[in-house]
C-alpha positions in Angstrom: 0.0 0.0 0.0 2.9 2.4 0.8 4.4 1.8 -2.7 1.0 2.7 -4.2 0.8 5.9 -2.3 4.4 6.8 -3.1 3.8 6.2 -6.8 0.7 8.4 -7.0 2.4 11.1 -4.9 5.4 11.2 -7.3 3.1 11.3 -10.3 1.2 14.2 -8.8 4.4 16.1 -8.1 5.6 15.5 -11.7 2.3 16.6 -13.2 2.2 19.7 -11.0 5.7 20.7 -12.1 4.9 20.1 -15.8 1.8 22.2 -15.6 3.7 24.9 -13.8 6.2 25.1 -16.6 3.4 25.1 -19.2 1.7 28.1 -17.4 5.0 29.9 -17.4 5.5 29.4 -21.1 1.9 30.4 -21.9 2.3 33.5 -19.8 5.5 34.5 -21.5 4.0 33.9 -25.0 0.9 36.0 -24.2 3.1 38.8 -22.8 5.2 38.7 -25.9 2.2 38.9 -28.2 0.6 41.8 -26.3 3.9 43.7 -26.3 4.3 43.3 -30.1 0.7 44.0 -30.9 0.0 47.1 -28.8 3.5 48.6 -28.2 5.2 48.0 -31.5 2.0 47.7 -33.6 3.4 44.6 -35.2 1.4 41.4 -34.4 3.1 38.1 -34.9 2.4 36.0 -38.0 0.8 33.0 -36.1 -2.1 35.1 -34.7 
């Protein structure tokens, strides 16, 4: 039973860290897009 709990705890920690990095990347990409669009008046091609 202890191995079962340890496994799911480690999976939970890994998933939490992965989503944390995803949120960071998404935040930076949105900030980049807003800066280009409204400050430099030059939106990126992929939008």
